[in-house]
C-alpha positions in Angstrom: 104.7 153.1 123.8 106.4 154.2 120.7 108.5 157.3 121.0 108.8 160.0 118.4 107.7 163.4 117.4 104.3 164.5 116.0 105.6 164.7 112.5 105.8 161.0 112.0 105.0 160.1 108.4 101.6 158.5 107.9 101.6 154.8 107.4 98.4 155.1 105.3 96.1 153.3 107.7 93.0 155.3 108.7 91.5 154.9 112.3 88.3 156.3 113.5 87.8 156.7 117.2 84.3 157.0 118.6 83.8 158.1 122.2 81.4 160.6 123.7 84.2 162.0 126.0 86.1 164.7 124.1 89.1 164.2 126.5 89.5 160.6 125.3 89.3 161.7 121.7 92.0 164.3 122.2 94.4 161.9 124.0 94.0 159.2 121.4 94.5 161.8 118.6 97.9 162.7 119.9 98.8 159.0 120.5 97.7 157.7 117.2 99.0 160.6 115.1 102.4 160.1 116.8 102.2 156.4 115.9 101.7 157.2 112.2 98.0 156.6 111.7 95.5 158.9 110.0 93.1 159.9 112.8 89.4 160.8 112.9 87.7 161.4 116.1 83.9 161.5 116.6 81.9 162.1 119.8 78.5 161.3 118.3 78.0 157.6 117.7 75.2 158.3 115.1 77.6 160.5 113.2 80.2 157.8 113.4 77.8 155.4 111.5 77.3 157.9 108.8 81.1 158.6 108.5 81.8 154.9 108.2 79.1 154.6 105.6 80.6 157.3 103.4 84.3 157.1 104.1 87.0 154.4 104.2 88.5 153.5 107.5 90.7 150.5 108.2 90.1 150.3 111.9 87.5 151.6 114.5 88.2 152.2 118.2 84.7 152.3 119.8 83.6 153.1 123.3 80.9 150.8 124.7 78.9 153.0 127.0 77.8 156.1 125.1 74.7 158.1 124.4 72.3 158.1 122.6 73.3 154.5 121.7 75.8 152.1 123.0 78.8 150.7 121.1 77.2 147.4 120.4 74.3 149.2 118.7 76.7 151.1 116.5 78.4 147.9 115.4 75.0 146.3 114.7 74.2 149.2 112.3 77.6 149.2 110.7 77.6 145.4 110.0 74.5 145.9 107.9 76.6 147.6 105.2 80.2 146.9 106.2 81.4 143.4 107.1 85.2 144.1 106.9 85.9 147.0 109.2 88.2 145.9 112.0 86.6 147.0 115.3 88.1 147.2 118.8 85.8 148.0 121.7 86.9 150.2 124.6 85.4 149.7 128.0 85.7 151.6 131.2 85.8 148.3 133.0 85.9 144.8 131.7 82.7 144.0 133.7 80.9 146.5 131.5 81.9 144.8 128.2 79.0 143.2 126.2 78.6 139.4 126.5 81.0 137.3 124.6 78.2 136.0 122.4 77.5 139.5 121.3 81.1 140.2 120.5 81.2 137.1 118.3 77.9 137.8 116.7 78.9 141.3 115.7 82.4 140.2 114.6 84.1 142.6 117.1 87.8 141.7 116.8 88.7 142.6 120.4 88.2 144.9 123.4 90.4 146.8 125.8 89.9 148.6 129.1 90.5 152.3 129.0 93.7 153.4 130.7 96.0 156.3 130.9 98.7 154.1 129.4 98.2 153.1 125.8 100.7 150.2 125.6 98.1 147.4 125.5 95.9 149.4 123.1 98.8 149.9 120.8 99.6 146.2 120.7 96.0 145.5 119.8 96.0 148.1 117.1 99.3 146.8 115.6 97.9 143.3 115.7 94.7 144.6 114.0 96.7 146.4 111.3 98.7 143.2 110.6 95.4 141.4 110.1 94.1 144.2 107.9 97.3 144.1 105.8 97.0 140.3 105.3 93.3 140.8 104.3 94.2 143.5 101.8 97.0 141.2 100.4 94.5 138.4 100.0 92.1 140.8 98.2 94.9 141.8 95.8 95.8 138.1 95.1 92.1 137.3 94.5 91.8 140.2 92.1 94.9 139.0 90.2 93.6 135.4 90.1 90.2 136.6 88.8 92.0 138.6 86.1 94.0 135.4 85.2 90.9 133.3 85.3 89.1 135.7 82.9 92.0 135.6 80.5 92.0 131.8 80.6 88.3 131.8 80.0 88.7 134.0 76.9 91.4 131.6 75.6 89.2 128.7 76.3 86.3 130.1 74.4 88.7 131.1 71.5 90.0 127.5 71.4 86.4 126.3 71.3 85.6 128.7 68.4 88.7 127.6 66.4 87.7 124.0 66.7 84.1 124.7 65.8 85.1 126.6 62.7 87.1 123.6 61.6 84.1 121.3 61.8 81.8 123.9 60.2 84.1 124.2 57.3 83.3 120.5 56.5 79.6 120.4 57.3 77.5 123.6 56.9 74.6 121.9 58.7 76.7 121.5 61.8 76.9 125.3 62.2 73.4 126.2 63.0 72.7 122.7 64.5 75.3 122.9 67.1 74.3 126.4 68.2 70.7 125.4 68.5 71.4 122.2 70.4 73.6 124.2 72.8 70.8 126.7 73.4 68.0 124.1 73.6 70.1 122.2 76.2 70.7 125.3 78.3 66.9 126.1 78.1 66.1 122.6 79.4 68.8 123.1 82.1 67.2 126.3 83.2 63.8 124.6 83.6 65.6 122.0 85.7 66.9 124.8 87.9 70.6 123.8 87.3 73.3 126.1 88.6 75.1 128.5 86.3 78.2 126.3 86.3 76.3 123.3 85.0 74.5 125.5 82.4 77.9 126.6 81.2 79.1 123.0 80.8 75.8 122.1 78.9 76.3 125.1 76.7 79.8 124.2 75.6 79.0 120.6 75.4 76.2 121.4 73.0 78.5 123.5 70.8 81.0 120.6 70.7 78.8 117.6 70.7 79.5 116.9 66.9 83.2 117.8 67.0 84.0 114.2 66.1 82.5 114.7 62.6 85.9 116.2 61.8 87.1 112.6 61.5 84.2 111.4 59.3 85.1 111.3 55.5 83.4 114.1 53.5 82.0 111.6 51.1 79.8 110.2 53.9 79.3 113.4 55.8 78.0 115.3 52.8 76.1 112.4 51.1 72.6 113.5 50.2 71.2 110.0 49.6 70.6 107.2 52.1 73.7 105.9 53.8 74.7 102.3 53.5 75.2 100.2 56.7 78.9 100.6 56.5 78.6 104.4 56.0 76.3 104.6 58.9 78.8 102.7 61.1 81.4 105.3 60.1 79.0 108.1 61.2 78.4 106.3 64.5 82.1 106.7 65.3 81.9 110.5 65.6 81.1 110.5 69.4 84.2 108.4 70.2 86.3 110.4 67.8 85.1 113.7 69.4 85.9 112.4 72.9 89.3 111.3 71.8 90.1 114.7 70.2 89.1 116.5 73.4 90.8 114.1 75.8 94.2 115.7 75.3 93.2 119.0 76.9 92.1 119.2 80.6 89.9 122.3 80.0 87.5 120.0 78.0 87.2 117.2 80.5 83.7 118.3 81.7 82.1 118.2 78.3 83.6 114.9 77.1 80.7 112.9 78.6 78.3 115.0 76.6 80.3 114.6 73.4 80.8 110.8 73.8 77.3 109.8 75.0 74.7 112.1 73.3 73.6 109.2 71.1 73.0 106.7 73.9 69.4 105.7 74.4 67.6 105.2 77.7 66.8 101.6 77.0 70.5 100.8 76.3 70.2 100.4 72.5 72.2 103.6 71.6 75.9 104.1 70.8 78.8 104.0 71.3 78.7 102.3 74.7 75.1 101.0 74.9 74.7 102.7 78.3 71.3 102.4 79.9 69.1 104.6 82.1 70.9 106.6 84.7 74.3 105.1 83.6 74.1 107.6 80.8 75.6 110.9 82.0 72.9 113.4 82.9 74.1 116.2 80.7 74.3 113.8 77.7 70.7 112.8 78.3 69.8 116.5 78.1 71.8 116.9 74.9 70.2 113.9 73.4 66.8 115.4 73.6 68.0 118.8 72.2 69.9 117.0 69.4 67.0 114.9 68.3 64.6 117.8 68.5 66.7 119.9 66.3 67.2 117.1 63.8 63.4 116.6 63.6 62.6 120.4 63.2 65.4 121.1 60.7 64.9 121.0 57.0 67.2 118.4 55.4 67.9 117.6 51.7 65.8 114.5 51.9 62.8 115.9 53.9 61.1 118.9 55.3 61.1 119.9 58.9 58.5 118.0 60.9 55.5 119.8 62.4 55.5 120.5 66.1 52.6 118.2 66.7 54.5 115.3 65.1 57.6 116.1 67.1 55.7 116.2 70.4 54.0 112.8 69.5 57.4 111.3 68.8 59.0 112.5 72.0 56.0 111.1 73.9 56.4 107.8 72.1 60.1 107.6 72.9 59.9 108.3 76.6 61.7 105.6 78.5 63.1 104.0 75.4 65.2 106.7 73.6 64.8 109.5 76.2 65.0 109.9 80.0 61.3 110.0 80.8 61.7 112.8 83.4 63.7 115.0 81.2 61.3 114.3 78.3 58.4 115.5 80.4 60.3 118.8 81.2 61.0 119.3 77.5 57.5 118.5 76.5 56.2 121.1 79.0 58.5 123.7 77.3 57.2 122.7 73.8 53.6 122.9 74.9 53.6 125.9 77.2 56.8 128.0 76.4 57.3 127.5 72.7 58.0 131.1 72.3 61.5 130.5 73.8 62.1 127.8 71.3 61.1 130.0 68.5 63.4 132.7 69.7 66.3 130.3 69.4 65.3 129.1 66.0 65.0 132.7 64.7 68.4 133.5 66.1 70.1 130.8 64.0 68.1 130.8 60.8 
């Protein structure tokens, strides 16, 4: 046992001792204060539960046989709201300890027989404090990593916005179009019950899907009359150009398949790679639906927006040829039964 006087400076760790024998509480009070710990002693196990609920403690020493409830019942209640408290169980005799399966289930870190000598108990406490210290260190590291990640996220989105503005400066149509394609794609993803991480990829992919238009000559991009075959071939290069632009940055790798393949067709007649069916990246198939829908429902210099009935008819007609039939059915359900969500997006980007 450590030697020293009662004026040992606190090491900052708080220990709560729960035992219905006041004599045990008094003995451990002297021992733990002398060892530098902040001590709280409680004889009522029900009070102990409330104390742990309302105060911070690093470690609990808990008697097993108590009234009105035993130690394992105390832990059962505590684990409902506190999974991290380090708990050591004290027993009058090892044969009175709860079964090993109970100790594991309740995440009790250890147990010790009561004794007039506290050497073994001190070793268990010191071991517990080391584990707590490591746990706190990991928490701090995770908090720092989270902060760093959030800063990277902000930089990532700022990079996205900078590139988007560059494209929008060339083609005003791209501004509202990319925003809507992004939101339509996310809406489809939600009805597919995709996880948030996938929805984020789809969102950014939609914003970026036409980034390659930055490499298309203005004379073609801004032409108000019908494009020649050669001019149309130039336009068809924009997915490949976009994928090439983004390939230099690792943060954009997840969205490159959307950018490169959102003009592929389910029957293999699309571009740039003539991919067919499920060989087309899944997110690109979603973006293809959103992209075509927005093109049909947007007013252009050479035609007015198409009525919803015509759009639905066209998507039905192109199921299995231009569009993934399963995804088309999901989108058609949205158009027929949840069109208010589409209208909300359209209103947002008028």
